[in-house]
N, C-alpha and C positions, 0 to 999 in steps of 0.2 A: 291387752294384753294378748289377747288372741289376734291382733291385727299386727301388732310386732314379729310374733312367731310366726305366722304367716310371711310377713316382709322379708325375713332370715330366712325361709324356707325356700324363697322364690328368686333371692339376690342368691345363694347359694346355688341352687339347681344350675341357675344362669353361668357362675362362676366355674363350675362343673362341666357343663354340656360347652361352654366357649373354651376349654380351654383344652382341646383334645391335642392330641401330638400328632400335630401337622407337618410336615417338614415342609419349609416356605420353598425351595428349589425344586421339590417336582411340581408345582404349579406354575413354573417357567417354561414356557414354550421354545422349543428350538427356532422357531421361523420367525419370532418377536426377538431374540437376542442376533440373529443374522440382521435381520432389519436394521436393528438400532444401529450396531456396528458397523454399516455401511452407511446410515445418517451421520455419523459422530465421524467416520475416515472423510465426507464430503464436507463437511463442516471445516475442517484442517486443510482442504487443498486452497490455494492462494496462486492467484496472477504473479509472474515474475518479468521486469521489465530490464532488460539486458542491452547496454548502448552499445555499439560498434567501438565507441570510446568516450569516455568521459569527461576529457578534458578536451581541448582548445586552444591555442595560441597563435594568434594573428601576427603575432613577430613585431618588429618595429610598425608603428602608424603615424601618420603627423594627427596631431590635436587638432578635434574636430572634424575628423576624417569617418565616415558613418562604417561599418563594417557588419556583417553578417555571418553566419556558418549555423548549416542546418545537420541536427543530431539526429542518426537514424536509431531506431530501436526496434526490438521486437520482445513481444511475448514468449519467453519462452516457460511458461509457468500452465498450469493446467486447469486454468479457470479463466474467463473473460478479464481484461484487464479495461478499467475505466481511470483518466487520469480527468481528477475534480479543478485541480488548480495549478498552477505555476507562477513562481513569485520569485523575483531577481533580489538581491543584497541590495540595488540602488536604481534608482529612477533611471540612470543611464543607460538600463539593459532590461531587452523587453523580448520575454517566452513568446512565440505563437505556436500553440499546442491544439493536437485534436481535443476539445472539452466537450467531458460527457460520453464521449462515441465510446461503443464497444471494440474493442481488439481482441481479435477469437484468440485461443493459443497459436502460437507458429504464425501468428501474421504481424508486419510490421509495420511503424508509423515511423513519423516524423517530428522534432523539436526544432521548431527556428528561434533561432536566438538572436536578436541585433543589437548593437551597442553603439554607443553616439561618437564613440571617442574622446571623452571628457579625463579629467585626472592628469597626472604627469609622471611621468616615469614607470615604473613595472605595476601594474593593476591587475587582479585577480576580480572577477566577478560571478559569484555562485547562484544557480538557479537552482530552486528546491520544486521538485514534484510534489502534488497530493494525490495520492492513487490507493485503490483499492489493494495494495500490494500488504506481505506481510507484516512488515515495518511501516506504511503507510505514508513513508516520506523516502524521496530518491533525490540524489544529487549530482550535476555537472558544474563543470568550470568553465570559464572562458578567460585567456590572458592577453595582453597586449604591453608592449612598451611606448606608451604614448609619446613621442617628442615635440616639443616647442614648434608651434607656425613657423615658418622659413627658415628653419634648418636646413642646410646643404650638405646634402650626404655626398661623402666623398666616391668618386667612381673606382 
């Protein structure tokens, strides 16, 4: 019984001494709050890729005629841009890009898109870039009107 009373006394003493009226906000240091705010602000900074043009039209081309176009872009964000992948909507379109190269804010880059002239009539092909932008995906398009081989154009 003495042990039980002693145990209740110790537990009661701990409860009353551990529950002081402390204000938790008094323990927060102002410089730690500022540092955390700066860190959190940096986490929301993304690169932003801005193309001079997001769509290019080759016009009329003869079937099987390879064409290509270079898209110019700028990193208009506040963080370094890295393009990790570029894929096209079909195998007839091949993008060449600065893979895994760091493009600093304000710097420019190029994306070369080659199209082999397959298809018939009006065609539109999409190239999707995977990058460290906020959305993670960016798209550009090429268009052409593919005419059959041997078509004579009126002069």
